[in-house]
C-alpha positions as CSV (number, residue, x, y, z in Angstrom):
1,M,-22.7,-26.5,81.8
2,A,-19.9,-26.8,79.2
3,N,-19.8,-24.3,76.4
4,P,-20.4,-26.1,73.0
5,S,-17.9,-23.8,71.4
6,N,-15.2,-25.1,73.6
7,N,-16.0,-28.8,72.8
8,P,-13.2,-30.2,70.5
9,N,-15.7,-32.6,68.8
10,T,-18.0,-29.7,67.9
11,A,-15.0,-27.7,66.4
12,R,-13.9,-30.8,64.4
13,R,-17.5,-31.2,63.1
14,K,-17.5,-27.5,62.0
15,D,-14.1,-27.8,60.3
16,K,-15.3,-31.0,58.6
17,G,-18.4,-29.3,57.3
18,A,-16.4,-26.3,55.9
19,S,-14.0,-28.6,54.2
20,Q,-16.9,-30.5,52.6
21,S,-18.4,-27.2,51.4
22,R,-15.2,-26.3,49.7
23,V,-14.8,-29.7,48.1
24,S,-18.4,-29.6,47.0
25,L,-17.8,-26.2,45.2
26,G,-14.7,-27.6,43.4
27,D,-16.6,-30.7,42.5
28,K,-19.4,-28.6,41.0
29,W,-17.0,-26.6,38.9
30,G,-15.2,-29.8,37.7
31,S,-18.5,-31.4,36.9
32,Y,-19.5,-28.3,34.9
33,I,-16.3,-28.3,32.9
34,S,-16.6,-32.1,32.3
35,H,-20.2,-31.7,31.1
36,H,-19.2,-29.0,28.6
37,R,-16.4,-31.3,27.3
38,L,-18.9,-34.2,27.1
39,I,-21.5,-32.1,25.3
40,A,-19.0,-30.6,22.9
41,R,-17.6,-34.0,22.0
42,D,-21.1,-35.5,21.7
43,S,-22.3,-32.6,19.4
44,F,-19.3,-33.1,17.2
45,M,-19.8,-36.8,16.9
46,R,-23.4,-36.3,15.9
47,L,-22.2,-34.2,13.0
48,V,-19.6,-36.8,12.1
49,K,-22.2,-39.6,12.1
50,A,-24.1,-37.7,9.4
51,P,-21.2,-36.8,7.1
52,M,-23.0,-35.9,3.9
53,A,-25.5,-33.5,5.6
54,S,-22.7,-31.9,7.7
55,I,-20.3,-31.5,4.7
56,M,-23.1,-29.9,2.6
57,T,-23.8,-27.4,5.4
58,W,-20.1,-26.7,5.9
59,L,-19.7,-26.2,2.2
60,V,-22.6,-23.7,1.9
61,I,-21.2,-21.7,4.9
62,G,-17.7,-21.9,3.4
63,I,-18.7,-20.6,0.0
64,A,-20.7,-17.7,1.7
65,L,-17.6,-16.7,3.7
66,A,-15.1,-17.3,0.9
67,L,-16.7,-14.7,-1.4
68,P,-15.9,-11.7,0.8
69,G,-12.7,-13.3,2.0
70,G,-11.6,-13.7,-1.6
71,L,-12.4,-10.1,-2.4
72,F,-10.4,-9.1,0.7
73,V,-7.4,-11.1,-0.6
74,A,-7.7,-9.5,-4.0
75,L,-7.8,-6.0,-2.6
76,S,-4.9,-6.8,-0.3
77,N,-2.8,-7.9,-3.3
78,V,-3.7,-4.8,-5.3
79,E,-2.8,-2.7,-2.3
80,A,0.5,-4.5,-2.0
81,V,1.3,-3.8,-5.7
82,S,0.4,-0.1,-5.3
83,K,2.8,0.3,-2.3
84,G,5.6,0.0,-4.7
85,W,4.5,3.2,-6.5
86,D,5.5,6.6,-5.4
87,G,2.6,8.2,-3.4
88,A,3.5,11.8,-4.3
89,A,2.2,13.4,-7.4
90,Q,4.6,13.6,-10.3
91,V,4.6,16.1,-13.2
92,S,5.9,14.9,-16.5
93,L,7.2,17.7,-18.8
94,Y,7.3,16.7,-22.5
95,L,9.8,19.0,-24.3
96,H,9.6,20.3,-27.8
97,K,11.4,18.2,-30.4
98,A,13.6,21.2,-31.2
99,V,15.0,21.3,-27.7
100,G,18.4,19.5,-27.8
101,D,19.7,17.1,-25.2
102,Q,22.1,19.7,-23.6
103,D,19.4,22.3,-23.4
104,G,17.0,19.8,-21.9
105,R,19.5,18.9,-19.1
106,K,20.1,22.6,-18.4
107,L,16.4,23.1,-18.0
108,A,16.2,20.1,-15.7
109,D,19.0,21.6,-13.6
110,K,17.2,24.9,-13.4
111,I,14.0,23.3,-12.3
112,R,15.9,21.3,-9.7
113,L,16.9,24.6,-7.9
114,R,13.2,25.4,-7.2
115,D,12.2,25.3,-3.5
116,D,8.9,23.5,-4.3
117,V,10.6,20.6,-6.1
118,A,11.9,17.6,-4.3
119,E,13.3,15.6,-7.2
120,V,13.9,16.0,-11.0
121,N,14.7,13.2,-13.4
122,Y,15.7,13.9,-17.0
123,I,15.0,11.2,-19.6
124,S,16.5,11.9,-23.0
125,A,14.7,11.1,-26.2
126,V,17.2,8.2,-26.9
127,Q,16.5,6.8,-23.4
128,A,12.8,7.1,-23.8
129,L,13.0,5.2,-27.1
130,E,15.1,2.4,-25.7
131,E,12.8,2.0,-22.7
132,F,9.8,1.9,-25.0
133,K,11.4,-0.8,-27.2
134,K,11.9,-3.0,-24.1
135,L,8.4,-2.5,-22.7
136,S,6.4,-2.6,-25.9
137,G,8.1,-5.5,-27.8
138,Y,8.0,-3.6,-31.1
139,G,11.8,-3.1,-31.2
140,D,12.1,-4.3,-34.8
141,V,9.4,-2.0,-36.0
142,L,10.8,1.0,-34.2
143,N,14.3,0.3,-35.7
144,Q,12.9,0.9,-39.2
145,L,11.9,4.5,-38.3
146,D,14.1,7.2,-39.7
147,N,13.6,9.6,-36.8
148,N,12.9,9.1,-33.1
149,P,9.2,10.0,-32.6
150,L,9.6,10.4,-28.8
151,P,10.5,13.7,-27.0
152,A,12.7,14.2,-24.0
153,V,10.9,14.1,-20.7
154,I,11.6,15.8,-17.4
155,V,9.9,14.1,-14.4
156,V,9.3,16.4,-11.5
157,R,8.2,15.4,-8.0
158,P,6.9,18.1,-5.7
159,V,8.1,18.6,-2.2
160,E,4.6,18.5,-0.6
161,D,1.9,16.0,-1.6
162,N,-0.7,18.7,-1.6
163,S,-3.2,19.2,-4.4
164,A,-3.2,23.0,-4.3
165,N,0.7,23.2,-4.3
166,T,0.9,20.5,-7.0
167,Q,-1.5,22.3,-9.2
168,A,0.4,25.6,-8.7
169,L,3.7,23.9,-9.6
170,F,2.0,22.2,-12.6
171,E,0.8,25.5,-14.0
172,S,4.2,27.1,-13.4
173,L,6.1,24.4,-15.2
174,Q,3.5,24.2,-18.0
175,A,4.3,27.9,-18.8
176,I,7.9,27.2,-19.6
177,P,8.5,27.8,-23.3
178,Q,10.5,24.6,-23.9
179,V,7.7,22.5,-22.6
180,E,5.2,21.3,-25.2
181,Q,2.9,19.4,-22.8
182,A,2.8,18.9,-19.1
183,V,0.9,16.0,-17.5
184,I,0.2,15.1,-13.8
185,D,1.0,11.4,-13.9
186,L,-0.6,10.3,-10.6
187,E,-4.2,11.0,-11.6
188,W,-4.8,7.4,-12.6
189,V,-3.2,6.2,-9.3
190,Q,-5.6,8.4,-7.4
191,R,-8.5,6.9,-9.4
192,L,-7.1,3.4,-8.4
193,Y,-7.1,4.3,-4.7
194,S,-10.6,5.6,-5.0
195,M,-11.7,2.4,-6.7
196,M,-9.9,0.4,-3.9
197,A,-11.8,2.4,-1.2
198,L,-15.0,1.6,-3.0
199,G,-14.1,-2.0,-3.3
200,K,-13.4,-2.2,0.5
201,R,-16.8,-0.8,1.2
202,M,-18.5,-3.2,-1.2
203,T,-16.6,-6.1,0.4
204,L,-17.8,-5.0,3.9
205,A,-21.4,-4.8,2.6
206,L,-21.1,-8.2,0.9
207,A,-19.6,-9.7,4.1
208,A,-22.5,-8.3,6.2
209,L,-25.1,-9.6,3.7
210,L,-23.5,-13.1,3.5
211,S,-23.0,-13.2,7.3
212,L,-26.8,-12.8,7.6
213,G,-27.2,-15.6,5.2
214,V,-24.9,-17.8,7.3
215,L,-27.0,-17.0,10.4
216,L,-30.1,-18.0,8.5
217,V,-28.6,-21.3,7.3
218,I,-27.3,-22.2,10.8
219,G,-30.5,-21.1,12.4
220,N,-32.6,-23.3,10.1
221,T,-30.2,-26.2,10.6
222,I,-30.5,-25.9,14.4
223,R,-34.3,-25.6,14.2
224,L,-34.4,-28.9,12.3
225,A,-32.1,-30.5,14.9
226,I,-34.4,-29.3,17.7
227,E,-37.5,-30.7,16.0
228,S,-35.7,-34.1,15.5
229,R,-34.9,-34.3,19.2
230,R,-38.2,-32.9,20.5
231,D,-39.1,-36.1,22.5
232,E,-35.6,-36.2,24.0
233,I,-36.0,-32.5,25.1
234,V,-39.4,-33.2,26.7
235,I,-38.0,-36.1,28.7
236,V,-35.0,-34.2,29.9
237,K,-37.2,-31.3,31.0
238,L,-39.5,-33.7,32.8
239,V,-36.7,-34.8,35.1
240,G,-35.9,-31.1,35.9
241,A,-33.4,-30.0,33.3
242,T,-33.1,-26.2,32.9
243,N,-33.3,-24.4,29.5
244,A,-29.6,-23.7,29.8
245,F,-28.9,-27.4,30.2
246,V,-31.0,-28.3,27.2
247,R,-29.7,-25.4,25.1
248,R,-26.0,-26.3,25.5
249,P,-25.8,-29.1,22.9
250,F,-27.4,-27.0,20.2
251,L,-25.0,-24.1,20.9
252,Y,-22.1,-26.4,20.5
253,T,-23.6,-27.8,17.3
254,G,-23.8,-24.2,15.9
255,L,-20.2,-23.6,17.0
256,W,-19.0,-26.7,15.1
257,Y,-21.0,-25.7,12.0
258,G,-19.5,-22.2,12.1
259,L,-15.9,-23.5,12.6
260,G,-16.3,-26.1,9.9
261,G,-17.6,-23.4,7.5
262,G,-14.6,-21.2,8.4
263,L,-12.2,-24.1,7.6
264,M,-14.0,-24.7,4.3
265,A,-13.8,-21.0,3.4
266,W,-10.0,-21.0,4.2
267,L,-9.6,-24.1,1.9
268,I,-11.5,-22.5,-0.9
269,I,-9.5,-19.3,-0.7
270,S,-6.2,-21.1,-0.4
271,I,-6.9,-23.4,-3.4
272,S,-8.0,-20.4,-5.5
273,V,-4.8,-18.5,-4.6
274,M,-2.7,-21.5,-5.5
275,W,-4.6,-22.0,-8.8
276,L,-4.1,-18.3,-9.8
277,S,-0.5,-17.9,-8.6
278,T,1.1,-19.2,-11.8
279,P,-0.9,-17.0,-14.2
280,V,-0.3,-14.0,-12.0
281,A,3.4,-14.7,-11.8
282,I,3.6,-15.0,-15.6
283,L,1.7,-11.7,-16.0
284,A,4.0,-9.9,-13.5
285,G,7.0,-11.2,-15.4
286,L,5.8,-9.6,-18.6
287,Y,5.8,-6.3,-16.7
288,Q,9.3,-7.1,-15.3
289,S,7.9,-7.4,-11.8
290,E,8.6,-10.0,-9.1
291,F,5.2,-9.7,-7.6
292,S,3.6,-13.0,-6.3
293,L,0.0,-13.5,-5.3
294,Q,-0.4,-13.7,-1.5
295,G,-3.1,-15.5,0.4
296,L,-4.4,-14.9,3.9
297,A,-1.9,-14.3,6.7
298,I,-1.9,-16.4,9.8
299,G,-3.7,-13.7,11.8
300,E,-6.3,-13.3,9.1
301,V,-6.9,-17.0,9.0
302,L,-7.4,-17.1,12.8
303,L,-9.8,-14.2,12.5
304,L,-11.8,-16.0,9.8
305,W,-12.1,-19.1,11.9
306,L,-13.1,-17.1,15.0
307,S,-15.6,-15.0,13.1
308,A,-17.2,-18.1,11.5
309,S,-17.4,-19.8,14.9
310,M,-19.1,-16.8,16.5
311,L,-21.5,-16.6,13.6
312,G,-22.4,-20.3,14.2
313,L,-22.8,-19.7,17.9
314,L,-25.0,-16.6,17.4
315,G,-27.1,-18.4,14.8
316,A,-27.6,-21.3,17.1
317,W,-28.4,-19.0,20.0
318,L,-31.1,-17.2,18.1
319,A,-32.7,-20.4,16.8
320,V,-32.7,-22.1,20.3
321,G,-34.0,-19.0,21.9
322,R,-36.9,-18.9,19.5
323,H,-37.9,-22.6,19.2
324,L,-36.8,-24.2,22.5
325,G,-39.2,-22.3,24.7
326,A,-42.2,-23.7,22.7
327,I,-41.2,-27.3,23.7
328,E,-42.6,-27.9,27.2
329,P,-43.8,-31.1,28.9
330,R,-47.6,-31.5,29.1
């Protein structure tokens, strides 16, 4: 009796069956991808066919996301301005009026020799007055004065930006007889940095709170969409559709809602930045600065869109998981 394994026809049938299995797997994967594309396009077209409702939902989501995004842009611009300031503490020494210009320069040279001092800048009384005239705009009034009311100033920058060392240097310089008053100039900058840190925390808290609001908005919108398509869901389940199959269109709907809200938020922030750019440029010019208001960078815009899309997807997932299971054929 012939061995079936040695039969050429049997071998060809086995090879044909294996080939069909491989093709079938590829067809399933291709069908899966095609179905996702079809559902994504159909979900988007459903939103386009109801433009007013979709735009209103996108606008609500966009405003909610634009609030923390706008605060982030504001803090980023303040941080960009502060980068131009010297981060090390500076001590300003206001000399007695009786100290002449030559003696003031000698004192500055003497302080410059200290090991705990990195830089010393001497500003004479005449230079201080001229600078004050330019910045204040009261040049005509100051020209009427008989005497210069401003003292000479020595600006000292410590070697180490350490609060203990700076305080020790401050006390040492304050004890110099020619110094009438000594001031640590960076205290207000440190307060600004503290306020910026507080602002960042408040922005994160607001972003978390408004993100929860976005989840609720999208969840409620998806719930209404599920209720409006209840009969369609029942029929599809009657013919054997799984929950994953039924869930898919609503997930894409939430994704489109989130992405559209992210685009709205970007538009709101960009328009606001453009609207404020001219007044900010004028204000910066008054302070002799070339600062210009900056909006979101490309990476930040992409992150905004991605975060909004993920919020939409998550909101839809939560809504579908809660309401879809209650719809079953009877």
